[in-house]
C-alpha positions in Angstrom: 29.6 24.6 -31.4 33.4 24.1 -31.4 35.6 27.0 -30.2 37.3 27.2 -33.6 35.8 27.5 -37.3 38.4 26.6 -40.3 37.5 28.2 -43.3 38.3 27.5 -46.8 37.3 29.5 -50.0 37.7 28.0 -53.2 37.5 28.7 -56.8 37.0 25.7 -59.3 37.4 25.3 -63.0 33.9 24.9 -64.5 35.2 21.8 -66.1 36.1 20.3 -62.8 33.0 21.2 -61.0 31.2 17.9 -61.1 34.4 15.9 -60.0 34.6 18.5 -57.4 31.4 17.9 -55.9 31.6 14.3 -56.1 34.9 13.8 -54.4 34.1 16.6 -52.0 30.7 14.8 -50.8 31.5 11.1 -51.2 35.3 11.1 -50.2 36.7 14.3 -48.7 33.8 15.1 -46.1 33.5 11.4 -44.7 37.3 11.3 -44.4 37.7 14.7 -42.7 34.7 13.7 -40.2 36.7 10.8 -39.1 39.8 12.9 -38.3 40.0 13.5 -34.6 39.0 17.0 -33.6 36.6 17.6 -36.4 32.9 18.3 -35.4 31.4 19.2 -38.6 32.0 20.2 -42.2 29.5 22.2 -44.5 30.1 23.6 -48.1 28.4 26.6 -49.4 28.1 28.0 -52.9 28.3 31.8 -53.3 24.9 33.5 -54.0 26.0 37.1 -54.4 29.2 39.4 -53.1 30.1 42.7 -52.8 33.6 42.0 -54.2 34.3 40.5 -57.8 37.1 38.2 -56.8 35.2 36.3 -54.1 35.7 32.5 -54.5 32.5 30.8 -55.5 32.9 27.8 -52.5 33.2 28.3 -49.0 33.7 25.2 -46.7 33.2 25.6 -43.0 34.8 23.1 -40.5 34.1 23.1 -36.9 37.4 21.9 -35.0 38.4 21.4 -31.5 41.9 23.1 -31.8 43.7 25.3 -34.4 46.0 22.7 -35.1 43.5 20.1 -36.6 43.8 21.3 -40.1 47.7 20.9 -40.0 47.4 17.3 -38.5 48.7 14.5 -40.2 45.3 12.7 -40.1 44.0 15.7 -42.0 46.4 15.6 -44.5 45.8 12.1 -45.1 42.4 12.2 -45.3 42.7 14.4 -48.4 45.2 12.0 -50.1 43.2 8.8 -49.3 40.0 10.3 -51.4 42.0 11.5 -54.2 41.3 15.3 -53.4 45.1 16.3 -53.1 45.9 14.7 -56.5 42.8 15.2 -58.5 41.1 18.7 -57.5 43.8 20.7 -55.4 46.1 21.4 -58.2 43.5 22.8 -60.4 41.9 25.1 -58.0 42.4 28.7 -59.2 42.0 30.2 -55.8 42.5 28.8 -52.3 42.1 30.8 -49.2 42.1 29.5 -45.7 41.6 31.0 -42.1 41.1 29.7 -38.7 38.8 31.6 -36.5 38.4 31.4 -32.6 35.0 32.0 -30.9 34.7 34.9 -29.0 33.1 35.1 -25.8 31.0 38.1 -24.6 34.0 39.5 -22.6 36.3 39.1 -25.6 36.5 42.7 -27.5 
């Protein structure tokens, strides 16, 4: 497992859900997996939450360094598949966070 997890929480308008899924699965993920420093990409749909404003989608990316999602290659991967123009402008919620794996001695 990589030392860093990059998380993206997204809310998608219902009318774009099919296109969101198609672009994510067929374009965005394959493009991102070709970006240097990306080890894996997985998407999850919310089953339940204890807060009413939790976005319904979570994407989890294993990356080698915290700068990978800010790289030119990452940005280009998003543009090349159409994600940046077709989906991103319509997302009603976008939350991002980078997490570092802690060792047992980190407290």
